[in-house]
N, C-alpha and C positions, 0 to 999 in steps of 0.2 A: 504494499499499499503506499509505503514511504517513496519508493522509486516512481510510483505512478504520479504522486504529488509533485516531486521534483521535476518529472518530465513535463507535466501540465504548466508548471510555473515557468520553466525554461522557455517553453514555446509560446506562452502568453506574453512574456517579456519581449519575445521577438516580433510580435505581431502588434503594430500600433495603429492609430487612426489614419496616418497617411497611406499605409499599405491597403487598409480596407476602402479608403476613397478611391485609390487607383483600381482596386478590384471592382468596385460598383460601377465605376465609369466604363470599364471594359465590358461588363455584363450588359450595361445599358446600350452602349454604341456598338457591340458585337465586332469590335475592331480595335486593334492596339493603336493604329495610327490615329483614328478619330478620337479614341479616348485620350491619347497624348495631347492632341490639339485642344481638346475641351479643358484639360486640367493643367496645361502648360509643360508637359514633359515631351521628350523625344520618343519616337516609336520604340527604340531599343530600351530607354530607361523604363518605359511602361511595361514592356515585355519582361524585363529583368525583375521588377518589382512584384509582378504576378508570379513569376517562377519562384522567387524567394519565399512568398507566401505559401505556395503549394508545397515547397520543400519543408517549410516549418510545420505544416499541418500533416505533411506525408499523404496528401490526398490530391489527385488532379481536380482542379476546379473548372477547366475549360477544355472542350474538344476543339482542336485546331485543325482547320483545312486551308487550302490555298485561297478560298473565297471569303471565309467567314470564321469567326470565333463564337462558339456558343457554350453556355454554361452546362456542366455535367449536372446530374441530379444533386450532388453535394454542393456544387457552385449555386445552383438554383436555391437550395436551402439556405445556404449562407447569405445570399443576397436578400432573401425574404426576411431573415431574422436579424439582420444587422441594421436595416433602414431606420427604424424609429429609435434604436439605441444610439446610433451616431448623432442623429439630429438632437437627442436629449442631452448627450455629452457635450456637443458643440455649444449648444444653448446655455448649459450650466457653466462651461468654461468662460463663454462670453459674458454671462452675467457677473461671475466673480471678477473677471478683468475689469469690466466697466464700473462696477460698484466699489471696488476696493483698490484698483490699480491706478496708475497715473494717466491712463488713456481716458479722455473725455467719453462719457457714455453716448451711445447713438440710439435714437428713436427712429425706426423704420415703420412708417405708416403707410398703408395702402387705402386708396380711396376709390370707390367704385364709380365708373363713368356716369352711372345712373343716379348718383347721390346729388351731384351738383356741388360746385365749389364755392358758391356765394358766400355762405356764412363761416367758412373755414379760415380765412385770413384773421378775422377776430379771434377765433379760437386759438390758433398758432400764436398769435401775438401775446394773448394772455398766458399761454403755456410758457413761452420763451422768457417772459418777465419773471415767472416763478422758478423756472429752471434754465437759468442763462448758460449753464456749462454744458447743456445737452445739445448735440448736434442731431438736427432733425432731417431726415430723408423721407421724401414722399414718392409714391409710385401710383400712377393712375392706370387702372385696368378694369377688366369686367370682374363680376363677382366670382366666377369660376377661377380666373387667374389669381385673385387675391386669396381665396381659401387654399389653393394649391401652394402659393409662395408661403402662406402662413404655416401650413402643415410641414413644409420643407424647411422651416427655420429661417427663411430669406426675408420675412417681415416679422415685427414684433406685435403689431396690431393692425386691424383693418376696419374701416367703416363701409358697411355694405348691407344689401338686403339680407335680412335675417334668413339663412337657408333652411329649407324644410328638413333636409337631411344634413346634419352637422357632421363634417368628417371626424374621424377619430383623432383625439388629441387637441380638438379645438373646442372652445366654448364661448357663448355670447356672455361677455362681461356685463353688458348693459343693452337694453332694447328700449326703443321708443317709436311712437307713431309719427308718421308724416303724411299729412292730408294733402289733397290735390285741389287745384282750381284750374279753370280755363283762362288762358291769357289770349289776347286778341290785339289788333292794331287799334289805334285810338278812333278810327272812323267805323269800327264795328258796331252795328245798330241793335244787337240783342241785350246789351248791357242795360240794366235798369236800376240805376241809383243804388248800386251795390247789393241789391237783393239777390238771393240765390236764384240761379237759372234752373228751371225744372227741365231735366233732360228729356223726360217723356213728352212733354208739351212742346218741346222744340226739336223733336227728332228729325222732321223733314228738313228743316233749316240747317240743322247741324250736319246732317248727312251730306248736304250739298256743299259744304265749306271745303276750302283747301287746307287739309290737315297736315301738320308737320309732326314727325314722330321719331321714335328710336328704332333700331333694327328689330325685326319681328321676333327674333330669338331672345331678346333681352327680357328678363322677368318683369321689368317695369312696363315695357310695351304690352306683354301679354296680360298684365293686370288691368291696365287702363282700357285696352281693346275689349276685354272680357266684360268690364263694367259698363262700358257704353253699349256693347251689343245686347246686354240684358235689358236695355231700354230701346232696343230696335234701332240703334244709330251704327251705321258702318263708317268707322273713321280710317278709311284706307289712306295711308300717308301719300302725299304727292311728292314729298321730300323727306329723306331720312338723315338724321344727323346722329353722331355718336355720343353726344352728351346733352344734358338739359341746358348747360350753359350756351352752347351753340343754338339750340332751339329757341331760347328766350331772345337772343340777339336777332335771329332771323325773323321772329314775329314782330319785334320792334321795327324792323325794315319794311313791314307790310307784305311779307311773304306767305302769310297764312295764319292759322290759329293752332293752339297746341294745348294739351292738358299736362300740367307740370306740378311738382310738389311745392307747396307753399314755401318750404324752407329754402328752396333754390332761388327764390326771388328776393333774398335778404338785401342785396346791393342794387336792386333794379326798382325798388318801390317808388322812387321818385322820378322815374322816367315817364314823362307825359305822353310818350308814344305808346305806351302799354296800357291796356285795360284788363284789370284782374277781376274775374267773375267767379264767385262761389257756385258750387253746383249742388243739385239735390236730385237724387240721393247722393249722400256724401261718399267720398272714396278716399281710403288711406291705405298706407302699406306700413310694414314694421321693419325699421332698420335696426342694426345691431352694430355694437363694438365688439369685434371678435378679438380673442387672444388665445394663445396656447394654454392648455391645462397646466396649471402649476398651483401648488398650495399657497405660495406667496409670489406675487409679481414684483419684479424689481421696482424701486421707488420711482424711477423716472417713467416707467410704463404705467404703473398704478396712477401716477400724477396726472397723466394724460387722460386716462378713463375718468378721473375725478373731474377734470376740467370740462370734458365733454358734458357730463351730468350737471355741472354748474351752469354751462351755457344753455342747457334745455329748460332750466327752471323759469 
């Protein structure tokens, strides 16, 4: 038994995170050359690192042919078992380094394109005043991209539509409602002194309008189109934009009407070229501040979540 323990300890010491990163890159790329390009190593260095890992384990991890490299059953198991562990270890090391080392902490925030950026400058301004030593990095992408990057440890938190199926390792640290209104150019004649617009009574007129919208696959687009369809209104977009911020500016230019979240209009409310029309029945969606599951979030990440909560009050 003592010999087995010494053998295990010796070989565990020979296998570090760099070797496992190289192994996982080769498994994903199925090529030593492509994996080397991805992680910044030469083809020979990548091949040598995998060979040393196989030698340490005493087990072949890849089947090599002239055309491709594919994992053996043992390699497939190692790839599956190491993924979440590596992310967790790297996250733990980064948290310790950022919280207790000399390197300034970094807050990596993902923002869904369908959220809108209007109220975020004030949020970030308040956060950086409280945490002036934190470097803030932002990423703008789809809900799917954000959850993928968050699960992979490439983001610390994300503001996105609350997913129906939350990926393993991610949790909503905070959820809140985001109501919708119709916006139109200033000459739009259905606005009635700020009173809510009845969708059912106005369905023919609204169906005939030039609608601007998000891509059909976007959860926000699916939500709004389904709500209007329940009132027999077909809001087929004549123009598609990838963000609410662009939609709002296009409406202000007189290019059509759109249904957008109320929060996305924070910096546009004084624009005289826009009419903002509440609708009935009401429509809202649930947004979430997503983080990775952890018993205790680092102070600079928890501080951001707290600032969002304060901004929503």
